[in-house]
N, C-alpha and C positions, 0 to 999 in steps of 0.2 A: 569142183569147189572152187571157190574164187582163193587168188593167193591171199594166205595170212600168213606173219612174219610173228611168230611167238619167240621172246627172249627169256631165258631162267635166269635168275639171281640165286646159280645154281647153290652156293653155301647156304643162304638161307632155306632153301628144298633140301639139303644134306642134314644139315643141324636138325630138323623139324622130323625128318625120317627118322634120324638116329635116337629122339626121344621118344618118340611116338610109337615105337615097335620095341620090343624086350632084348636087349644083348643076349639072349640065353640063344637067340636065333645064330646058329655057328656054322660053318663050314667044317669037313672031316678032323682039319688040324687043330681046330678050337678059335679059328679066327670069328669075331663075329660079322654077319652080313646082313644086320638088319638095315643099315643107312642103303648098302645096293638095292637091296628087295624093295624097301621105301620108297626111293627116288625113280626106280624103274617103275613103279607102279604110277605114281605121282604124272610121270610122261605119259606114258598110256593114257592115262584117264584125261591128262591136260589137253594133249594134242586131238584125242579125240572129240570130247566136248567141245572145245574152243575150235575145231576144224582148221588146224594150224596147217600148213603144207610148207612153212620152212620154220626151223627151228636151230637158234644158237644158243649151248650153254656157256653162259657168260662167267668167266672163272676170277676169282681173285689172284694175281701173280702177286700182288702187294697188298693184304690185308691192312694196312695201316700205313701207309706212304711216308716215307721220312719227310718231304716237304711238306704234308698236312702236319704233320708232328711239328716241325719248326716252326710253323705259324700259331700251333696251339698245343702244346706239349700235355695236356690234359686229354686230348683226343686219345679214344677206343685205350687208355692208360692201364683200366682195371683191368682190360684183357690179354695184358702180355703178362706170358710166362717167362720168357726170356728176352730180356734185349741184345741185338747183336749190332753190332758197328759193322759198317760198309753191306749191310743185308738186312733184309724184312727180319724186324722183329718175331719171333715165336708166338703165336696166339695160344692161349689157354683152349687146348681141344682135347677131350677127352681120348686116351690111348686107344680106346676101342673104336672110337672114330676114325683116328688118323689113319689107320692100319687099313680100313677099306679107300681111302680117297684112291691110291693107286685100281684098285679094282674096278673103282666107278670110272675113272677113265678110259681102262681099257674095254669095259663093256659100252661105254658109251661111243669109243673107237668103231668097236666092229660093229654096232647099230648103225652107224653112219650117220653120227649124230656130232655138228661141229660143236670143236670147244675152243672159244677164243677168250684170250686175258691179253692185258697189256703190261709192258715193264713198269713199275713204279704208280700203279693206280688198280683202284678195286674193278670191282664185277661190275659197280654201280655205273663207274665213268665208261665201261664196255657199252651197258644199258643205255647209257643217256648217249653216247654219240651214235649207235645205232637206231636209236628210236628218235633220234633230231633229224637223221639224215635220209630213211628208208623210204621209199616210193612204194610200198605197201602197207596196209593196215598192219599196223601192231599191239600184240598183248605182251606185256610184261608181268613176269609171275613172280611174286616177291612178299614177304612180309614185312619190308622195310618203307616206314611212311615216305623217308626221302624220295623215294622214286616216284612218289606223286607229282614231282616237279615235271616231269613228262608228260602227263595228260594233256592230249589236246584233240579236242571233237572235232576241230576242222580236218585235221590229220589223218581222224582215226586212230590215233594212239590213246592207249587206255591199260589200266593196271589191273590184272587178276592177282586180290589181295589174300592173303594166305594166314593171316595172323589168329583168326577165328578158327583155322582147320581146314583139313580138306572138307569134309561134310558140310561148310558154311564158308564156302568161298565168296567173294563181294568184287564184284565188276565196279572198279571206280574210274569214272571219266571225269572230263573237266565240271560238267553239271556237278556229279558228286562232291566235289572236292570244294565247291564254292558253297554248295547246301550243309557241310559238315564243318567246314573250318570257316568260311565265312572270306575266304581270300582264293586268289584266282591261282592256278598249280604255278605261273611265272611268279607268282609272290611265294612260293611256299617256302623256299630255303630262308627267305628274309624271314618269314613266319618262324621257323625253326630255329633261327639264330635267335630271335628275340627270347621265346618260348623256353628253348634249351632244349636238351634231350640227357639225360642221365645216362642212358644206354649207350651211348657215341662220348659221354666225356664232355658234353657241350653244358656249361653251366648258365648260358642264357642272363638274361639281365635280372637281377633280384626286384623280386616287386612285380614284375611284369610276365601275365599268365598267358594263356591261349584267348580267352577275350579280349584282353586290352592290345594285346599284340595284333590281333584281327583287325580292331576297331583304328588304331594307329594304322596299318596298312591302307584299309579302308579311306582315311583320309589323307595322307601323304602319299600314298601310291607304292614307295619302295623305299627300304631303308637308308638309301640314299638321300632320297626326301625326306625322310623322317629327321635324318640328324643334322641334314641342312636347315628346316623348321629350328631347332633346338637351339641354333645357333642364332637366332635374329631375336631380336629382342621384340617382347608382344608377341602377335603371331597367334595368338590364340592356344599355345600351349602350357597345359598345365605345370605350375611350378615344379610340382613333386616329380612328374614325368621327365621334366628334365632334368631332375638333380638322380634321377633313375639313370638317364642314358648318359649322362657325364660322368657317374661313378662307373658305369661300366666301358669307358670309351677304348680303353686297351682292347678288349675281349673284342667289341663292336669292328675295331680297325682290320681283325683278321679273320674273324669268325665266318663272313660270308664267303670268302674263297676256300674255306674248308668243308661248307655245306653245299655249296653247287657244286653239281655234277660238271665233270669235264664233254664236251659234248663236241671235240674236235679230234680227238685220237686217229692215228696213223693206224686205219686196222683194214683186213682185208674187208673187200663189200661181201653179200650175203653170198653171192653165187662163187668167188673165190675161196670162203673159208667152206664153201659145201652146204650150205644151209636146207635145201631143198631135201625134204623126206621121201624115200623111196621104201619099197620093200627089202629087206635082208635076204641074199641069195648067196648060193654056192660056199664057198669056204668060210667066210665071215658068219654065216647064219649057223652054218655047222660045229662053228669053234663056239659061239654064244648056247648053242644047245648042248654045247657038251661042257662049258661051264656052268651051266644051270645044274645039272647032276653035280657034277665036282665039286663046287662052291656052294651046295646046298640052296640055290636060289628059289625054289619053290617055283608056282607058277609066274613068277614075275615075267622072267624073259619070254615065255609063250604069249601074256598079253603084251608086250611090247613089240613083239614081233606082230601079233594079231592088230596092232593098232599101226603099224607101219605097213602091213599088209593093203591096208584101206586106200593107201597111196596109191596103186597099180594102176 
């Protein structure tokens, strides 16, 4: 099969797995394993259905980077369980899921699946960097619309969107973004800035919704062009729109840097990270099979191993 790189927004997937399966699925000591099981089954299905030959599980080394918070203090503020000085804040994560994260990393490691994060950055930024520089087609798996920024039909970069569930996956291309939102992927960050996103603590510009944001970007191209036009006398911009933009001037001066993906992180290349998928053999396979029993992972390990065996 032709080479294709799959990039996982890993937290998006393990949260979905956790809430999609009952946490009564537990190993012998009582620790839940529903997120582990669900994530492994997702990976087995995704890599098979979309014929991935390379895979990177992109990781949130910092789910709420301080530099983004410094720009916009409301950024993800509602999801902070405990503020920590000099280190990443602690996110609101159910204890039953938190206990599974080390298991997820251990199982992925034994399966030879690359895990890549970056200090002071989110998994989205890792995705953005790899998607922007990959020399092979890319599938980004996420439930986060912010990653629509990376869609690029010419470079064969698309998003496998999970928001409607694994039974209703959507393939999002540049054409899809234009048809659905009436903006180009490269305009999506400006669009999200104007529209706002309560799930990320982005207030948006009061009185400017999706349709108005799209119409303004269609006319002015970029947020920068829009704000420049708002400063010009006349220029065809309605006075109420100018007033709304002026009222949000402080927010608009910082939010774009918060919303835009970082695309130039110093990361290992996919080859250096060990992204190529291969069958699992020897001691790692034996250990995975042992953990499948010890941790009550059911058939999830077997299905993952079978999916990787197809890479022979």
